[in-house]
N, C-alpha and C positions, 0 to 999 in steps of 0.2 A: 104440686104434689109435697105432702109434709113429710120431713124426714126425721127420724129420731135421732138421738145423740147416744153415745156410749152409755151404757146402764149405770156404771160406776159414776161418771160424770154428772148424769140426771140426779143420781142419789145424792151426791155432793151438794148439787145447786138446791136441792129440796131441803137437806138438813141445814146448810148455812143460811138459806133463804127463810128458814122455818116455815116451809110450804107443806100442803098436805102430802102425805106419802104416796098417794095414788095418783098425784097430778101428773100427767103425761107432759114431759118437757120435749119440745120439738126444736130443731135446728133452727126455725125461723124466729123463734121467741127472742125479743130483745131482753137482755139481761137485766137492764135497769128498769125499763118502762112497763115491760109485760111481767117480770118476776121479781121485782123490787130489790135487785141485787144492786146495791150502792157501791162506790168505789171501795170502802173499807171491807164489805164483804166479798167482793170480787178479788181482793188479795188472799183472803181467807180461802174462797173457793180454788185459787190458783195452787196456794200451798198444799191443801188437802189432795188435788189432782197430782201433784208433784210426787207427794208421800205415797199416794195410794196406786198410781199408776207407773211409778218409776220413771217419769220425765222430767226433763228440765225446761223450763219457760223462762225465757229472758225477761227482765224487767221492763224493757222498751216495747215488748210485744204485747204486755197485758193492757194498755189502753186502747189498742186496736181491736180487742174482743169485746164487740159490742152485742153479738147473739150467743146463744147455746152453740149454735153451729159453728162460729169462728172459733170456740174453745175447743170443740170436737175435731176440727180439721186441723187445728194447730197440733193436736195430741196425735192424730192419725199420721199426719205428715209435717213432722218438725222440721223447722227452716235450717 
């Protein structure tokens, strides 16, 4: 079953990744392999997520965020 991610997170991924605005971002998509989010863009995504959703993401958590769903789960259930 395909699971969607938080609409704000999906919009940030699209914006930072310069992806089409109508692209459906699912939890299963790999940030680097499927969406072209390299390590520098991932940092940019995390900064925008923190600012726009008012959450804090620890630096050591970032490398463990391989999929859009990993990021979404971290925001929904902070450690």
